Structures are given as C-alpha cells and as structure tokens.
HTML snippet that shows the backbone in 3Dmol.js (N, CA, C, O; Angstrom):
<script src="https://3Dmol.org/build/3Dmol-min.js"></script>
<div id="view" style="width:600px;height:400px;position:relative"></div>
<script>
const pdb = `
ATOM      1  N   UNK A   1      16.670  45.254 -34.914  1.00  0.00           N
ATOM      2  CA  UNK A   1      16.141  43.921 -34.660  1.00  0.00           C
ATOM      3  C   UNK A   1      14.707  43.854 -35.174  1.00  0.00           C
ATOM      4  O   UNK A   1      14.030  44.873 -35.306  1.00  0.00           O
ATOM      5  N   UNK A   2      14.266  42.651 -35.457  1.00  0.00           N
ATOM      6  CA  UNK A   2      12.911  42.448 -35.965  1.00  0.00           C
ATOM      7  C   UNK A   2      12.368  41.133 -35.417  1.00  0.00           C
ATOM      8  O   UNK A   2      13.100  40.153 -35.281  1.00  0.00           O
ATOM      9  N   UNK A   3      11.077  41.126 -35.106  1.00  0.00           N
ATOM     10  CA  UNK A   3      10.375  39.912 -34.683  1.00  0.00           C
ATOM     11  C   UNK A   3       9.030  39.903 -35.394  1.00  0.00           C
ATOM     12  O   UNK A   3       8.342  40.922 -35.447  1.00  0.00           O
ATOM     13  N   UNK A   4       8.657  38.744 -35.943  1.00  0.00           N
ATOM     14  CA  UNK A   4       7.375  38.605 -36.625  1.00  0.00           C
ATOM     15  C   UNK A   4       6.657  37.398 -36.038  1.00  0.00           C
ATOM     16  O   UNK A   4       7.248  36.334 -35.856  1.00  0.00           O
ATOM     17  N   UNK A   5       5.373  37.579 -35.745  1.00  0.00           N
ATOM     18  CA  UNK A   5       4.541  36.511 -35.202  1.00  0.00           C
ATOM     19  C   UNK A   5       3.302  36.390 -36.079  1.00  0.00           C
ATOM     20  O   UNK A   5       2.732  37.402 -36.486  1.00  0.00           O
ATOM     21  N   UNK A   6       2.879  35.159 -36.376  1.00  0.00           N
ATOM     22  CA  UNK A   6       1.670  34.915 -37.161  1.00  0.00           C
ATOM     23  C   UNK A   6       0.744  34.055 -36.315  1.00  0.00           C
ATOM     24  O   UNK A   6       1.151  33.032 -35.764  1.00  0.00           O
ATOM     25  N   UNK A   7      -0.524  34.493 -36.220  1.00  0.00           N
ATOM     26  CA  UNK A   7      -1.524  33.818 -35.392  1.00  0.00           C
ATOM     27  C   UNK A   7      -2.720  33.412 -36.248  1.00  0.00           C
ATOM     28  O   UNK A   7      -3.055  34.083 -37.224  1.00  0.00           O
ATOM     29  N   UNK A   8      -3.362  32.298 -35.868  1.00  0.00           N
ATOM     30  CA  UNK A   8      -4.600  31.922 -36.547  1.00  0.00           C
ATOM     31  C   UNK A   8      -5.771  32.686 -35.917  1.00  0.00           C
ATOM     32  O   UNK A   8      -5.576  33.489 -35.005  1.00  0.00           O
ATOM     33  N   UNK A   9      -6.976  32.432 -36.407  1.00  0.00           N
ATOM     34  CA  UNK A   9      -8.143  33.191 -35.941  1.00  0.00           C
ATOM     35  C   UNK A   9      -8.481  32.961 -34.470  1.00  0.00           C
ATOM     36  O   UNK A   9      -9.231  33.745 -33.888  1.00  0.00           O
ATOM     37  N   UNK A  10      -7.948  31.912 -33.861  1.00  0.00           N
ATOM     38  CA  UNK A  10      -8.179  31.635 -32.444  1.00  0.00           C
ATOM     39  C   UNK A  10      -7.042  32.136 -31.567  1.00  0.00           C
ATOM     40  O   UNK A  10      -7.040  31.902 -30.359  1.00  0.00           O
ATOM     41  N   UNK A  11      -6.086  32.814 -32.158  1.00  0.00           N
ATOM     42  CA  UNK A  11      -4.983  33.387 -31.395  1.00  0.00           C
ATOM     43  C   UNK A  11      -3.822  32.446 -31.157  1.00  0.00           C
ATOM     44  O   UNK A  11      -2.899  32.781 -30.415  1.00  0.00           O
ATOM     45  N   UNK A  12      -3.851  31.268 -31.775  1.00  0.00           N
ATOM     46  CA  UNK A  12      -2.742  30.318 -31.636  1.00  0.00           C
ATOM     47  C   UNK A  12      -1.572  30.775 -32.503  1.00  0.00           C
ATOM     48  O   UNK A  12      -1.752  31.102 -33.676  1.00  0.00           O
ATOM     49  N   UNK A  13      -0.392  30.795 -31.931  1.00  0.00           N
ATOM     50  CA  UNK A  13       0.809  31.133 -32.685  1.00  0.00           C
ATOM     51  C   UNK A  13       1.100  30.019 -33.678  1.00  0.00           C
ATOM     52  O   UNK A  13       1.244  28.860 -33.289  1.00  0.00           O
ATOM     53  N   UNK A  14       1.188  30.364 -34.962  1.00  0.00           N
ATOM     54  CA  UNK A  14       1.494  29.350 -35.972  1.00  0.00           C
ATOM     55  C   UNK A  14       2.886  29.521 -36.560  1.00  0.00           C
ATOM     56  O   UNK A  14       3.419  28.589 -37.162  1.00  0.00           O
ATOM     57  N   UNK A  15       3.492  30.714 -36.392  1.00  0.00           N
ATOM     58  CA  UNK A  15       4.847  30.928 -36.902  1.00  0.00           C
ATOM     59  C   UNK A  15       5.470  32.127 -36.219  1.00  0.00           C
ATOM     60  O   UNK A  15       4.776  33.072 -35.845  1.00  0.00           O
ATOM     61  N   UNK A  16       6.789  32.083 -36.059  1.00  0.00           N
ATOM     62  CA  UNK A  16       7.522  33.241 -35.562  1.00  0.00           C
ATOM     63  C   UNK A  16       8.883  33.284 -36.233  1.00  0.00           C
ATOM     64  O   UNK A  16       9.467  32.251 -36.559  1.00  0.00           O
ATOM     65  N   UNK A  17       9.373  34.487 -36.432  1.00  0.00           N
ATOM     66  CA  UNK A  17      10.680  34.670 -37.044  1.00  0.00           C
ATOM     67  C   UNK A  17      11.355  35.894 -36.459  1.00  0.00           C
ATOM     68  O   UNK A  17      10.689  36.791 -35.941  1.00  0.00           O
ATOM     69  N   UNK A  18      12.678  35.931 -36.542  1.00  0.00           N
ATOM     70  CA  UNK A  18      13.402  37.066 -35.963  1.00  0.00           C
ATOM     71  C   UNK A  18      14.636  37.450 -36.774  1.00  0.00           C
ATOM     72  O   UNK A  18      15.608  37.972 -36.230  1.00  0.00           O
ATOM     73  N   UNK A  19      14.588  37.189 -38.073  1.00  0.00           N
ATOM     74  CA  UNK A  19      15.730  37.544 -38.919  1.00  0.00           C
ATOM     75  C   UNK A  19      15.228  38.203 -40.200  1.00  0.00           C
ATOM     76  O   UNK A  19      14.227  37.778 -40.777  1.00  0.00           O
ATOM     77  N   UNK A  20      15.923  39.231 -40.633  1.00  0.00           N
ATOM     78  CA  UNK A  20      15.586  39.842 -41.911  1.00  0.00           C
ATOM     79  C   UNK A  20      15.757  38.803 -43.007  1.00  0.00           C
ATOM     80  O   UNK A  20      16.716  38.031 -42.990  1.00  0.00           O
ATOM     81  N   UNK A  21      14.852  38.780 -43.939  1.00  0.00           N
ATOM     82  CA  UNK A  21      14.916  37.805 -45.017  1.00  0.00           C
ATOM     83  C   UNK A  21      14.234  36.492 -44.687  1.00  0.00           C
ATOM     84  O   UNK A  21      14.068  35.650 -45.569  1.00  0.00           O
ATOM     85  N   UNK A  22      13.835  36.297 -43.446  1.00  0.00           N
ATOM     86  CA  UNK A  22      13.113  35.094 -43.049  1.00  0.00           C
ATOM     87  C   UNK A  22      11.645  35.299 -43.406  1.00  0.00           C
ATOM     88  O   UNK A  22      11.114  36.390 -43.199  1.00  0.00           O
ATOM     89  N   UNK A  23      10.985  34.286 -43.932  1.00  0.00           N
ATOM     90  CA  UNK A  23       9.592  34.453 -44.333  1.00  0.00           C
ATOM     91  C   UNK A  23       8.772  33.235 -43.938  1.00  0.00           C
ATOM     92  O   UNK A  23       9.305  32.148 -43.716  1.00  0.00           O
ATOM     93  N   UNK A  24       7.455  33.445 -43.854  1.00  0.00           N
ATOM     94  CA  UNK A  24       6.520  32.376 -43.524  1.00  0.00           C
ATOM     95  C   UNK A  24       6.095  31.683 -44.804  1.00  0.00           C
ATOM     96  O   UNK A  24       5.666  32.339 -45.753  1.00  0.00           O
ATOM     97  N   UNK A  25       6.208  30.375 -44.842  1.00  0.00           N
ATOM     98  CA  UNK A  25       5.850  29.611 -46.037  1.00  0.00           C
ATOM     99  C   UNK A  25       4.484  28.945 -45.929  1.00  0.00           C
ATOM    100  O   UNK A  25       4.154  28.080 -46.741  1.00  0.00           O
ATOM    101  N   UNK A  26       3.684  29.335 -44.936  1.00  0.00           N
ATOM    102  CA  UNK A  26       2.337  28.788 -44.797  1.00  0.00           C
ATOM    103  C   UNK A  26       2.274  27.494 -44.019  1.00  0.00           C
ATOM    104  O   UNK A  26       1.267  26.788 -44.071  1.00  0.00           O
ATOM    105  N   UNK A  27       3.345  27.166 -43.291  1.00  0.00           N
ATOM    106  CA  UNK A  27       3.341  25.956 -42.470  1.00  0.00           C
ATOM    107  C   UNK A  27       3.363  26.323 -40.992  1.00  0.00           C
ATOM    108  O   UNK A  27       3.758  27.427 -40.619  1.00  0.00           O
ATOM    109  N   UNK A  28       2.932  25.381 -40.159  1.00  0.00           N
ATOM    110  CA  UNK A  28       2.945  25.565 -38.708  1.00  0.00           C
ATOM    111  C   UNK A  28       4.372  25.364 -38.210  1.00  0.00           C
ATOM    112  O   UNK A  28       5.048  24.423 -38.625  1.00  0.00           O
ATOM    113  N   UNK A  29       4.828  26.240 -37.326  1.00  0.00           N
ATOM    114  CA  UNK A  29       6.232  26.189 -36.893  1.00  0.00           C
ATOM    115  C   UNK A  29       6.571  24.947 -36.075  1.00  0.00           C
ATOM    116  O   UNK A  29       7.741  24.567 -36.016  1.00  0.00           O
ATOM    117  N   UNK A  30       5.595  24.303 -35.443  1.00  0.00           N
ATOM    118  CA  UNK A  30       5.886  23.100 -34.651  1.00  0.00           C
ATOM    119  C   UNK A  30       5.838  21.823 -35.485  1.00  0.00           C
ATOM    120  O   UNK A  30       6.648  20.915 -35.294  1.00  0.00           O
ATOM    121  N   UNK A  31       4.881  21.762 -36.411  1.00  0.00           N
ATOM    122  CA  UNK A  31       4.664  20.516 -37.151  1.00  0.00           C
ATOM    123  C   UNK A  31       5.218  20.540 -38.576  1.00  0.00           C
ATOM    124  O   UNK A  31       5.353  19.490 -39.204  1.00  0.00           O
ATOM    125  N   UNK A  32       5.535  21.716 -39.085  1.00  0.00           N
ATOM    126  CA  UNK A  32       5.950  21.892 -40.483  1.00  0.00           C
ATOM    127  C   UNK A  32       4.888  21.436 -41.472  1.00  0.00           C
ATOM    128  O   UNK A  32       5.184  21.228 -42.649  1.00  0.00           O
ATOM    129  N   UNK A  33       3.653  21.277 -41.005  1.00  0.00           N
ATOM    130  CA  UNK A  33       2.536  20.914 -41.875  1.00  0.00           C
ATOM    131  C   UNK A  33       1.863  22.185 -42.388  1.00  0.00           C
ATOM    132  O   UNK A  33       1.811  23.181 -41.666  1.00  0.00           O
ATOM    133  N   UNK A  34       1.347  22.173 -43.619  1.00  0.00           N
ATOM    134  CA  UNK A  34       0.652  23.343 -44.139  1.00  0.00           C
ATOM    135  C   UNK A  34      -0.574  23.674 -43.280  1.00  0.00           C
ATOM    136  O   UNK A  34      -1.321  22.783 -42.877  1.00  0.00           O
ATOM    137  N   UNK A  35      -0.763  24.953 -43.012  1.00  0.00           N
ATOM    138  CA  UNK A  35      -1.952  25.389 -42.275  1.00  0.00           C
ATOM    139  C   UNK A  35      -3.082  25.608 -43.277  1.00  0.00           C
ATOM    140  O   UNK A  35      -2.817  25.808 -44.462  1.00  0.00           O
ATOM    141  N   UNK A  36      -4.336  25.573 -42.825  1.00  0.00           N
ATOM    142  CA  UNK A  36      -5.463  25.726 -43.754  1.00  0.00           C
ATOM    143  C   UNK A  36      -5.522  27.113 -44.386  1.00  0.00           C
ATOM    144  O   UNK A  36      -5.019  28.096 -43.841  1.00  0.00           O
ATOM    145  N   UNK A  37      -6.150  27.153 -45.544  1.00  0.00           N
ATOM    146  CA  UNK A  37      -6.428  28.437 -46.184  1.00  0.00           C
ATOM    147  C   UNK A  37      -7.325  29.234 -45.248  1.00  0.00           C
ATOM    148  O   UNK A  37      -8.362  28.734 -44.812  1.00  0.00           O
ATOM    149  N   UNK A  38      -6.942  30.461 -44.936  1.00  0.00           N
ATOM    150  CA  UNK A  38      -7.687  31.267 -43.969  1.00  0.00           C
ATOM    151  C   UNK A  38      -7.065  32.658 -43.926  1.00  0.00           C
ATOM    152  O   UNK A  38      -6.135  32.956 -44.675  1.00  0.00           O
ATOM    153  N   UNK A  39      -7.580  33.493 -43.052  1.00  0.00           N
ATOM    154  CA  UNK A  39      -6.984  34.798 -42.792  1.00  0.00           C
ATOM    155  C   UNK A  39      -6.224  34.699 -41.480  1.00  0.00           C
ATOM    156  O   UNK A  39      -6.771  34.246 -40.475  1.00  0.00           O
ATOM    157  N   UNK A  40      -4.967  35.121 -41.486  1.00  0.00           N
ATOM    158  CA  UNK A  40      -4.089  35.064 -40.322  1.00  0.00           C
ATOM    159  C   UNK A  40      -3.696  36.483 -39.928  1.00  0.00           C
ATOM    160  O   UNK A  40      -3.687  37.392 -40.758  1.00  0.00           O
ATOM    161  N   UNK A  41      -3.377  36.653 -38.674  1.00  0.00           N
ATOM    162  CA  UNK A  41      -2.965  37.956 -38.155  1.00  0.00           C
ATOM    163  C   UNK A  41      -1.463  37.924 -37.929  1.00  0.00           C
ATOM    164  O   UNK A  41      -0.932  36.957 -37.382  1.00  0.00           O
ATOM    165  N   UNK A  42      -0.780  38.979 -38.349  1.00  0.00           N
ATOM    166  CA  UNK A  42       0.647  39.081 -38.058  1.00  0.00           C
ATOM    167  C   UNK A  42       0.895  40.245 -37.114  1.00  0.00           C
ATOM    168  O   UNK A  42       0.163  41.235 -37.111  1.00  0.00           O
ATOM    169  N   UNK A  43       1.937  40.105 -36.317  1.00  0.00           N
ATOM    170  CA  UNK A  43       2.414  41.179 -35.442  1.00  0.00           C
ATOM    171  C   UNK A  43       3.898  41.335 -35.720  1.00  0.00           C
ATOM    172  O   UNK A  43       4.671  40.389 -35.566  1.00  0.00           O
ATOM    173  N   UNK A  44       4.289  42.522 -36.125  1.00  0.00           N
ATOM    174  CA  UNK A  44       5.670  42.834 -36.467  1.00  0.00           C
ATOM    175  C   UNK A  44       6.208  43.816 -35.440  1.00  0.00           C
ATOM    176  O   UNK A  44       5.640  44.890 -35.244  1.00  0.00           O
ATOM    177  N   UNK A  45       7.297  43.451 -34.788  1.00  0.00           N
ATOM    178  CA  UNK A  45       7.969  44.342 -33.835  1.00  0.00           C
ATOM    179  C   UNK A  45       9.372  44.609 -34.361  1.00  0.00           C
ATOM    180  O   UNK A  45      10.085  43.680 -34.742  1.00  0.00           O
ATOM    181  N   UNK A  46       9.767  45.876 -34.382  1.00  0.00           N
ATOM    182  CA  UNK A  46      11.103  46.186 -34.879  1.00  0.00           C
ATOM    183  C   UNK A  46      11.690  47.371 -34.140  1.00  0.00           C
ATOM    184  O   UNK A  46      10.969  48.187 -33.566  1.00  0.00           O
ATOM    185  N   UNK A  47      13.000  47.451 -34.164  1.00  0.00           N
ATOM    186  CA  UNK A  47      13.732  48.536 -33.511  1.00  0.00           C
ATOM    187  C   UNK A  47      14.676  49.153 -34.527  1.00  0.00           C
ATOM    188  O   UNK A  47      15.212  48.469 -35.399  1.00  0.00           O
ATOM    189  N   UNK A  48      14.869  50.463 -34.398  1.00  0.00           N
ATOM    190  CA  UNK A  48      15.755  51.183 -35.308  1.00  0.00           C
ATOM    191  C   UNK A  48      16.256  52.444 -34.616  1.00  0.00           C
ATOM    192  O   UNK A  48      15.692  52.878 -33.612  1.00  0.00           O
ATOM    193  N   UNK A  49      17.298  53.015 -35.149  1.00  0.00           N
ATOM    194  CA  UNK A  49      17.814  54.285 -34.646  1.00  0.00           C
ATOM    195  C   UNK A  49      17.261  55.408 -35.516  1.00  0.00           C
ATOM    196  O   UNK A  49      17.375  55.365 -36.741  1.00  0.00           O
ATOM    197  N   UNK A  50      16.662  56.414 -34.880  1.00  0.00           N
ATOM    198  CA  UNK A  50      16.122  57.529 -35.651  1.00  0.00           C
ATOM    199  C   UNK A  50      17.242  58.482 -36.062  1.00  0.00           C
ATOM    200  O   UNK A  50      18.412  58.223 -35.781  1.00  0.00           O
ATOM    201  N   UNK A  51      16.890  59.582 -36.727  1.00  0.00           N
ATOM    202  CA  UNK A  51      17.901  60.509 -37.250  1.00  0.00           C
ATOM    203  C   UNK A  51      18.696  61.188 -36.142  1.00  0.00           C
ATOM    204  O   UNK A  51      19.792  61.690 -36.392  1.00  0.00           O
ATOM    205  N   UNK A  52      18.162  61.213 -34.921  1.00  0.00           N
ATOM    206  CA  UNK A  52      18.870  61.807 -33.787  1.00  0.00           C
ATOM    207  C   UNK A  52      19.716  60.791 -33.028  1.00  0.00           C
ATOM    208  O   UNK A  52      20.361  61.134 -32.037  1.00  0.00           O
ATOM    209  N   UNK A  53      19.715  59.541 -33.488  1.00  0.00           N
ATOM    210  CA  UNK A  53      20.525  58.513 -32.854  1.00  0.00           C
ATOM    211  C   UNK A  53      19.849  57.785 -31.706  1.00  0.00           C
ATOM    212  O   UNK A  53      20.487  56.993 -31.013  1.00  0.00           O
ATOM    213  N   UNK A  54      18.548  58.048 -31.495  1.00  0.00           N
ATOM    214  CA  UNK A  54      17.823  57.378 -30.419  1.00  0.00           C
ATOM    215  C   UNK A  54      17.224  56.068 -30.923  1.00  0.00           C
ATOM    216  O   UNK A  54      16.731  55.986 -32.048  1.00  0.00           O
ATOM    217  N   UNK A  55      17.276  55.046 -30.070  1.00  0.00           N
ATOM    218  CA  UNK A  55      16.688  53.759 -30.418  1.00  0.00           C
ATOM    219  C   UNK A  55      15.175  53.847 -30.267  1.00  0.00           C
ATOM    220  O   UNK A  55      14.672  54.211 -29.204  1.00  0.00           O
ATOM    221  N   UNK A  56      14.463  53.518 -31.317  1.00  0.00           N
ATOM    222  CA  UNK A  56      13.004  53.534 -31.317  1.00  0.00           C
ATOM    223  C   UNK A  56      12.502  52.122 -31.567  1.00  0.00           C
ATOM    224  O   UNK A  56      13.130  51.356 -32.297  1.00  0.00           O
ATOM    225  N   UNK A  57      11.383  51.782 -30.970  1.00  0.00           N
ATOM    226  CA  UNK A  57      10.741  50.498 -31.239  1.00  0.00           C
ATOM    227  C   UNK A  57       9.325  50.761 -31.740  1.00  0.00           C
ATOM    228  O   UNK A  57       8.649  51.681 -31.279  1.00  0.00           O
ATOM    229  N   UNK A  58       8.899  49.958 -32.668  1.00  0.00           N
ATOM    230  CA  UNK A  58       7.567  50.084 -33.260  1.00  0.00           C
ATOM    231  C   UNK A  58       6.936  48.706 -33.351  1.00  0.00           C
ATOM    232  O   UNK A  58       7.617  47.682 -33.324  1.00  0.00           O
ATOM    233  N   UNK A  59       5.613  48.712 -33.459  1.00  0.00           N
ATOM    234  CA  UNK A  59       4.869  47.475 -33.637  1.00  0.00           C
ATOM    235  C   UNK A  59       3.782  47.719 -34.673  1.00  0.00           C
ATOM    236  O   UNK A  59       3.117  48.754 -34.653  1.00  0.00           O
ATOM    237  N   UNK A  60       3.609  46.787 -35.556  1.00  0.00           N
ATOM    238  CA  UNK A  60       2.560  46.849 -36.568  1.00  0.00           C
ATOM    239  C   UNK A  60       1.775  45.544 -36.523  1.00  0.00           C
ATOM    240  O   UNK A  60       2.332  44.477 -36.266  1.00  0.00           O
ATOM    241  N   UNK A  61       0.481  45.646 -36.776  1.00  0.00           N
ATOM    242  CA  UNK A  61      -0.396  44.479 -36.802  1.00  0.00           C
ATOM    243  C   UNK A  61      -1.184  44.527 -38.103  1.00  0.00           C
ATOM    244  O   UNK A  61      -1.602  45.597 -38.544  1.00  0.00           O
ATOM    245  N   UNK A  62      -1.382  43.371 -38.711  1.00  0.00           N
ATOM    246  CA  UNK A  62      -2.146  43.315 -39.949  1.00  0.00           C
ATOM    247  C   UNK A  62      -2.653  41.911 -40.209  1.00  0.00           C
ATOM    248  O   UNK A  62      -2.523  41.020 -39.370  1.00  0.00           O
ATOM    249  N   UNK A  63      -3.232  41.727 -41.383  1.00  0.00           N
ATOM    250  CA  UNK A  63      -3.804  40.436 -41.756  1.00  0.00           C
ATOM    251  C   UNK A  63      -3.149  39.901 -43.023  1.00  0.00           C
ATOM    252  O   UNK A  63      -2.724  40.654 -43.900  1.00  0.00           O
ATOM    253  N   UNK A  64      -3.084  38.583 -43.087  1.00  0.00           N
ATOM    254  CA  UNK A  64      -2.575  37.877 -44.261  1.00  0.00           C
ATOM    255  C   UNK A  64      -3.668  36.915 -44.711  1.00  0.00           C
ATOM    256  O   UNK A  64      -4.136  36.099 -43.917  1.00  0.00           O
ATOM    257  N   UNK A  65      -4.075  36.998 -45.957  1.00  0.00           N
ATOM    258  CA  UNK A  65      -5.023  36.034 -46.516  1.00  0.00           C
ATOM    259  C   UNK A  65      -4.208  34.936 -47.186  1.00  0.00           C
ATOM    260  O   UNK A  65      -3.562  35.168 -48.208  1.00  0.00           O
ATOM    261  N   UNK A  66      -4.241  33.753 -46.612  1.00  0.00           N
ATOM    262  CA  UNK A  66      -3.510  32.616 -47.172  1.00  0.00           C
ATOM    263  C   UNK A  66      -4.439  31.881 -48.130  1.00  0.00           C
ATOM    264  O   UNK A  66      -5.454  31.318 -47.720  1.00  0.00           O
ATOM    265  N   UNK A  67      -4.081  31.895 -49.400  1.00  0.00           N
ATOM    266  CA  UNK A  67      -4.892  31.260 -50.438  1.00  0.00           C
ATOM    267  C   UNK A  67      -4.055  30.175 -51.087  1.00  0.00           C
ATOM    268  O   UNK A  67      -2.934  30.423 -51.532  1.00  0.00           O
ATOM    269  N   UNK A  68      -4.590  28.999 -51.137  1.00  0.00           N
ATOM    270  CA  UNK A  68      -3.860  27.865 -51.727  1.00  0.00           C
ATOM    271  C   UNK A  68      -4.442  27.507 -53.080  1.00  0.00           C
ATOM    272  O   UNK A  68      -3.962  26.580 -53.732  1.00  0.00           O
TER     273      UNK A  68
END
`;
const viewer = $3Dmol.createViewer("view");
viewer.addModel(pdb, "pdb");
viewer.setStyle({}, {cartoon: {color: "spectrum"}});
viewer.zoomTo();
viewer.render();
</script>
C-alpha cells in the first residue's frame, strides 16, 4: 500500500493520493485550482513485505519545488 500527502509551507494539506501511478498535477485537491509556485513538502508512507515475509512500513519526507 502507498499513501502520499503534499503540504504547503503553512502545513495545509493540498493533495493526497493512495494509488500507484497516481500523481500530483499542481492543483489543490478540494478546489482543483492550480496552487502557487512554491516549495511544498511531501510525506510518503508505504508498506511492503521484506525478504523474510514480514510486513514493513516506511515513511519518507521531502520537498517539491513547483515551478510554473
């Protein structure tokens, strides 16, 4: 499973997705309006089975520079 969240600089959620192949197109998830050019923070949560068959969960955080 996978979950992706994108936040603006004030911590407001601007997009979320939970399917492989789903991507953020630079619009706000509630209004479908383009968000301003800025740096956004993403949080990626995913689960997988390791080589021993145990379910593992991981989280990654990073930045996206949206340039229009």
